[in-house]
C-alpha positions as CSV (number, residue, x, y, z in Angstrom):
1,M,0.1,0.0,0.1
2,A,2.7,2.5,1.0
3,K,4.4,1.4,-2.5
4,K,1.1,2.5,-4.6
5,K,0.9,5.9,-2.3
6,F,4.7,6.6,-3.5
7,N,3.7,5.7,-6.9
8,L,0.8,8.2,-6.8
9,G,2.7,10.6,-5.2
10,L,5.3,10.5,-7.7
11,T,3.0,10.4,-10.5
12,I,1.2,13.8,-8.8
13,L,4.7,15.5,-8.6
14,C,5.5,14.4,-12.4
15,C,2.3,16.4,-13.5
16,I,2.8,19.3,-11.2
17,L,6.4,19.9,-12.8
18,A,4.7,18.7,-16.5
19,F,2.5,21.4,-15.4
20,I,5.4,24.3,-14.6
21,V,7.5,23.3,-17.6
22,G,4.7,23.9,-19.8
23,M,3.7,26.6,-18.8
24,V,7.5,28.3,-18.6
25,A,7.9,27.1,-22.2
26,A,4.4,28.3,-23.2
27,F,5.5,31.8,-21.9
28,A,8.5,31.8,-23.4
29,F,7.0,31.5,-26.9
30,Y,5.0,34.1,-26.1
31,T,7.4,36.6,-25.5
32,Y,9.0,35.3,-28.5
33,W,6.3,36.0,-30.8
34,K,5.6,39.6,-28.7
35,R,9.2,40.1,-29.2
36,P,9.6,43.9,-30.7
37,Q,10.9,43.5,-34.1
38,G,10.0,44.4,-37.2
39,G,6.6,42.5,-38.6
40,D,5.4,41.4,-35.1
41,V,2.3,43.6,-33.9
42,Y,3.8,45.1,-30.5
43,V,2.7,48.3,-29.3
44,S,3.5,49.1,-25.5
45,G,3.0,52.9,-24.9
46,D,3.3,55.9,-26.9
47,L,6.1,56.7,-29.1
48,Q,5.6,60.6,-30.0
49,I,7.6,62.0,-33.2
50,H,7.9,65.9,-33.2
51,F,9.1,67.7,-36.9
52,M,9.6,71.2,-35.4
53,E,9.9,74.3,-36.6
54,L,12.8,76.2,-36.0
55,G,11.7,79.9,-35.8
56,N,13.3,81.5,-39.0
57,K,12.4,81.1,-42.8
58,Y,14.9,78.7,-43.9
59,A,14.9,75.2,-44.6
60,G,16.0,72.9,-41.9
61,D,15.8,69.8,-39.7
62,S,15.4,69.1,-36.2
63,I,13.2,66.1,-35.2
64,Y,12.1,65.5,-31.6
65,I,11.6,62.1,-30.4
66,K,10.1,60.8,-26.9
67,A,9.8,57.0,-26.4
68,G,9.0,56.1,-23.0
69,D,11.3,58.1,-20.7
70,T,13.9,58.1,-23.5
71,D,14.6,61.7,-25.4
72,I,16.0,61.6,-28.8
73,L,17.1,64.5,-30.9
74,I,18.0,64.0,-35.2
75,D,20.0,67.4,-36.2
76,A,19.3,70.6,-34.9
77,G,19.2,73.3,-37.9
78,S,18.8,75.6,-39.0
79,R,20.7,78.2,-38.1
80,S,22.5,79.1,-34.5
81,S,19.4,81.3,-33.0
82,S,17.4,77.8,-33.5
83,A,18.8,76.6,-30.3
84,D,16.8,79.0,-28.7
85,T,13.7,77.6,-30.2
86,I,14.3,74.0,-30.5
87,S,14.8,73.8,-26.4
88,E,11.8,75.9,-25.3
89,Y,9.9,73.2,-27.4
90,I,12.3,69.9,-26.1
91,D,11.6,71.4,-22.5
92,Q,7.8,71.1,-22.5
93,Y,8.4,67.5,-22.8
94,C,12.4,66.4,-21.4
95,S,12.0,67.4,-17.6
96,D,15.5,65.8,-16.7
97,G,18.1,68.1,-19.0
98,I,19.1,64.5,-20.7
99,L,18.7,63.6,-24.1
100,E,19.6,59.9,-24.4
101,Y,20.5,60.0,-28.0
102,V,21.4,62.9,-30.5
103,I,21.9,62.0,-34.1
104,A,23.4,64.7,-36.6
105,T,23.0,63.6,-40.1
106,H,25.3,65.3,-41.9
107,A,27.6,68.4,-41.7
108,D,25.5,71.1,-43.4
109,Q,24.9,73.9,-41.6
110,D,20.8,73.5,-41.8
111,H,21.1,70.2,-39.8
112,I,24.1,71.2,-37.0
113,A,23.7,75.1,-36.7
114,G,21.8,74.8,-33.6
115,F,23.8,72.2,-31.6
116,V,26.6,75.1,-31.7
117,G,24.3,78.0,-31.0
118,S,26.0,81.4,-30.5
119,N,27.4,83.8,-27.9
120,S,24.1,84.7,-27.4
121,S,22.2,81.5,-28.1
122,P,24.3,78.5,-26.2
123,G,23.7,75.5,-28.3
124,I,22.4,72.1,-27.4
125,F,25.2,70.4,-26.7
126,D,25.7,73.4,-23.9
127,R,22.1,72.9,-22.5
128,Y,21.7,69.5,-22.3
129,E,23.7,66.3,-21.1
130,V,24.1,64.0,-23.8
131,K,24.3,60.5,-23.3
132,T,25.0,59.0,-26.7
133,I,25.8,61.1,-30.3
134,I,25.9,59.2,-33.3
135,D,26.7,61.2,-36.8
136,F,28.2,61.2,-39.9
137,P,31.7,59.0,-40.6
138,R,32.6,61.0,-43.6
139,T,32.5,64.9,-44.7
140,N,33.8,67.1,-47.5
141,K,33.1,70.0,-45.1
142,T,35.6,72.9,-43.8
143,T,33.1,75.4,-42.6
144,D,33.2,77.5,-39.2
145,V,30.2,75.8,-38.4
146,Y,31.1,72.3,-38.9
147,Q,34.6,73.2,-36.7
148,K,32.5,74.5,-33.9
149,Y,30.6,71.3,-34.1
150,V,33.4,69.2,-33.9
151,Q,34.6,71.7,-30.9
152,K,31.3,71.3,-28.7
153,R,30.9,67.5,-29.6
154,E,34.6,66.8,-28.0
155,A,33.4,69.1,-24.9
156,E,30.5,66.5,-25.0
157,I,32.6,63.7,-25.0
158,A,34.9,64.9,-22.7
159,A,31.8,65.3,-19.9
160,G,30.8,62.3,-20.6
161,A,28.9,61.3,-23.8
162,T,29.5,58.1,-25.7
163,H,30.1,58.8,-29.6
164,Y,29.9,57.0,-32.5
165,T,29.6,56.8,-36.2
166,A,26.9,55.2,-38.3
167,L,29.4,53.0,-39.8
168,E,30.5,51.8,-36.1
169,C,26.9,51.3,-35.4
170,W,26.2,49.2,-38.4
171,N,29.6,47.5,-37.9
172,E,28.9,47.1,-34.5
173,S,32.5,47.7,-33.6
174,D,34.1,49.5,-30.5
175,G,31.0,48.9,-28.4
176,A,28.6,50.4,-31.0
177,Q,25.3,48.8,-31.9
178,R,23.4,48.5,-35.0
179,V,20.1,48.5,-33.2
180,F,19.4,50.8,-30.1
181,T,16.4,49.8,-27.7
182,L,14.9,53.3,-26.9
183,S,11.8,51.8,-24.9
184,N,9.5,48.7,-24.4
185,G,8.6,47.8,-27.8
186,V,10.8,50.4,-29.6
187,E,14.0,50.6,-31.5
188,M,16.3,52.5,-33.4
189,E,17.8,50.7,-36.0
190,I,21.0,52.2,-38.0
191,L,20.8,51.4,-41.6
192,Y,23.7,51.2,-44.1
193,N,24.6,53.8,-46.4
194,Y,27.4,53.2,-48.9
195,F,28.5,56.8,-48.7
196,Y,29.6,55.9,-44.9
197,E,32.7,54.6,-46.5
198,N,32.8,55.7,-50.1
199,S,33.3,59.4,-51.5
200,S,30.3,62.2,-52.9
201,D,30.7,65.3,-54.5
202,H,27.2,66.0,-52.7
203,E,27.6,66.8,-48.6
204,N,23.8,65.2,-48.6
205,N,24.7,61.6,-49.5
206,Y,26.8,61.2,-46.2
207,S,23.4,61.3,-44.4
208,V,23.0,59.3,-41.3
209,C,19.7,57.1,-41.9
210,L,17.6,55.4,-39.5
211,L,14.6,53.4,-38.9
212,L,12.3,53.6,-35.7
213,N,10.5,50.3,-35.4
214,Q,7.6,49.8,-33.2
215,G,6.2,46.0,-33.5
216,D,5.1,46.3,-37.5
217,K,5.1,50.0,-37.6
218,H,8.2,52.0,-39.0
219,F,9.1,55.3,-39.3
220,L,12.5,56.3,-41.7
221,F,14.8,59.2,-41.3
222,T,17.5,59.7,-44.3
223,G,18.4,63.0,-43.8
224,D,19.1,64.8,-47.1
225,L,19.8,61.8,-49.2
226,E,20.3,61.8,-52.8
227,G,19.0,60.1,-55.8
228,D,22.1,58.0,-56.1
229,G,22.2,57.6,-51.9
230,E,18.6,56.7,-52.3
231,E,19.2,53.7,-54.8
232,Y,22.1,52.3,-52.1
233,L,19.9,52.3,-49.3
234,V,17.7,50.2,-51.0
235,D,20.0,47.7,-52.4
236,Y,21.9,47.5,-49.1
237,N,18.8,47.5,-46.8
238,E,15.8,45.2,-46.3
239,L,13.0,48.1,-46.0
240,P,10.0,47.8,-44.9
241,K,6.6,49.5,-45.5
242,V,6.7,52.8,-43.4
243,E,4.0,54.5,-41.3
244,V,5.9,57.8,-42.0
245,F,8.5,58.8,-44.0
246,K,10.5,62.4,-43.5
247,A,10.7,63.5,-46.8
248,G,14.2,63.4,-48.2
249,H,16.1,66.6,-48.5
250,H,13.4,68.9,-47.4
251,G,11.2,67.9,-50.2
252,S,13.9,68.8,-53.1
253,N,13.3,67.6,-56.8
254,T,16.5,65.2,-56.2
255,S,15.4,63.2,-52.9
256,S,12.3,61.1,-52.3
257,N,12.5,59.3,-55.4
258,D,10.6,56.1,-56.9
259,C,13.4,53.8,-56.1
260,L,12.8,54.3,-52.6
261,L,9.4,55.2,-52.5
262,S,8.3,52.4,-54.6
263,V,9.6,50.1,-51.6
264,I,8.7,51.8,-48.2
265,E,5.1,53.1,-49.7
266,P,5.0,55.6,-46.7
267,E,1.5,56.4,-45.7
268,I,2.7,59.9,-44.3
269,V,5.3,62.0,-45.5
270,C,6.3,64.9,-43.2
271,V,8.8,67.8,-44.9
272,C,10.6,70.3,-43.2
273,C,10.9,73.1,-45.3
274,C,9.7,76.8,-45.5
275,A,7.4,76.4,-48.4
276,G,7.9,78.4,-51.6
277,T,11.1,80.8,-50.4
278,D,13.2,81.3,-53.1
279,E,16.6,80.3,-50.6
280,Y,18.1,78.1,-52.8
281,T,16.1,78.6,-56.3
282,D,13.9,81.6,-57.9
283,I,12.3,78.5,-60.1
284,R,9.1,78.2,-58.7
285,E,8.5,74.7,-59.1
286,N,11.9,73.3,-58.0
287,Q,11.3,75.6,-54.8
288,F,10.3,73.4,-51.8
289,P,8.2,71.5,-51.3
290,T,9.1,70.8,-55.3
291,Q,6.5,69.3,-57.7
292,A,8.6,66.9,-58.9
293,M,8.7,65.5,-54.8
294,I,4.8,66.3,-54.5
295,D,4.1,64.0,-58.4
296,R,6.2,61.1,-57.0
297,V,4.6,61.2,-53.2
298,A,1.2,61.5,-55.0
299,A,1.3,57.6,-55.9
300,Y,1.4,56.6,-52.5
301,T,-0.4,59.0,-50.4
302,D,-2.0,62.5,-49.9
303,R,-1.2,62.7,-46.4
304,V,1.7,65.4,-46.7
305,Y,2.3,68.2,-44.3
306,V,4.9,70.8,-44.3
307,T,6.0,72.5,-41.4
308,S,6.4,76.3,-42.6
309,L,5.0,78.7,-45.3
310,G,7.3,81.6,-46.5
311,D,5.7,84.8,-46.3
312,E,7.6,88.2,-46.9
313,S,4.7,90.3,-45.5
314,A,5.5,88.5,-42.1
315,P,8.1,89.9,-39.6
316,D,10.3,86.6,-39.7
317,G,9.7,86.2,-43.4
318,F,7.9,83.1,-42.6
319,T,4.3,82.2,-41.0
320,S,3.4,78.2,-40.4
321,M,1.8,75.9,-42.7
322,N,1.2,73.1,-40.6
323,G,3.7,74.1,-37.5
324,D,5.1,71.6,-35.3
325,I,3.7,68.2,-36.6
326,V,3.6,65.5,-33.8
327,I,2.7,62.0,-34.7
328,T,1.6,60.0,-32.0
329,S,1.6,56.0,-32.5
330,S,0.4,53.8,-29.7
331,A,-1.8,50.9,-29.5
332,Q,-4.5,52.3,-30.9
333,G,-3.1,53.9,-34.1
334,L,-1.4,57.0,-35.6
335,E,-2.6,60.2,-34.7
336,V,-1.3,63.8,-36.3
337,S,-1.8,67.0,-34.4
338,C,0.0,69.9,-35.7
339,S,0.4,72.9,-33.5
340,N,-1.4,75.5,-36.5
341,N,-3.6,73.2,-38.5
342,D,-4.1,69.7,-39.6
343,T,-4.6,70.4,-43.3
344,L,-3.2,68.3,-46.0
345,L,-0.5,70.2,-48.0
346,K,-3.4,69.5,-51.4
347,D,-6.0,71.6,-49.2
348,T,-3.9,74.5,-48.5
349,A,-4.0,77.9,-50.4
350,W,-0.6,77.9,-51.3
351,F,-0.7,74.4,-52.7
352,K,-3.4,75.5,-55.0
353,E,-1.9,78.9,-55.8
354,N,1.6,77.1,-56.6
355,R,1.8,73.8,-57.7
356,T,-0.5,71.3,-60.1
357,C,-2.2,68.9,-58.4
358,P,-1.1,65.4,-59.3
359,A,-4.1,62.8,-60.9
360,A,-3.7,60.6,-57.9
361,W,-4.9,63.5,-55.6
362,Q,-8.2,64.7,-57.2
């Protein structure tokens, strides 16, 4: 009888252990299945992407990203004085004075001047503690603003920041990573750019390119990458369809080409520029955002938003078009909220007066 009781107890114990092992295995599989990688539906908390107006009439990029408690800044254009505008905006969301990641895509003034600042307007590196700086491996620039950027960056490194080039991230060398976890379910992936390792006549082609991945949602940033750079980007990376694309080179006619758009098929395109200004050209159709770029994007989406509008009658030469463009991605989906209005580019008075509406938008 004692032997039977022993066998029964052993059987029960084995069943309990088998149940526990099964539950652990099931949980492990569930965790793997729900891991925050592209292709898996996983959203935990909100991701906010802010395409900022920069306080002047010049084209330039500065994009603030909030992922959980992590603060990221991509570029700080367009002029030194923009540091005031950028910091006032960031301080609404970043309460500890720390930027976990700063990415400088390339060495043009309209992307790095705000990092430098001026005597009357301290730069971003002077205003915040930066944990990690990622920037361009190559440049043709010898300008004063570039030299000052290097000085400010080196001072931030001396103060404790970690610095990687995008190529080091891609190669995962010297402690760098190709993929950085920003928050639960959100990753920043540094993409490969052929011009990280090869020379170009166009400074724009040195741009750091990256994806934000939030499960099966993706957000693409390519700086000012030109047409040949976009071709290489497609050739060397397995790019997904994206929810949001930051239009290349402020909506120029040399970026946001079909070779890239046909792969990423963007749902929303955000253009950081001052629409219709003659900063770079007097040819109306080539002023940002250009007719050529609009025609190409129209095949994929009409959800195009533009930060600013050139206005010679305004004190600073510009007014807001959409203003600061904020994309919020949560479990409920994507939401676009702009500081001035949420009007699509195709429905603005400027577009109707200055651009030919593509057939896809009619």
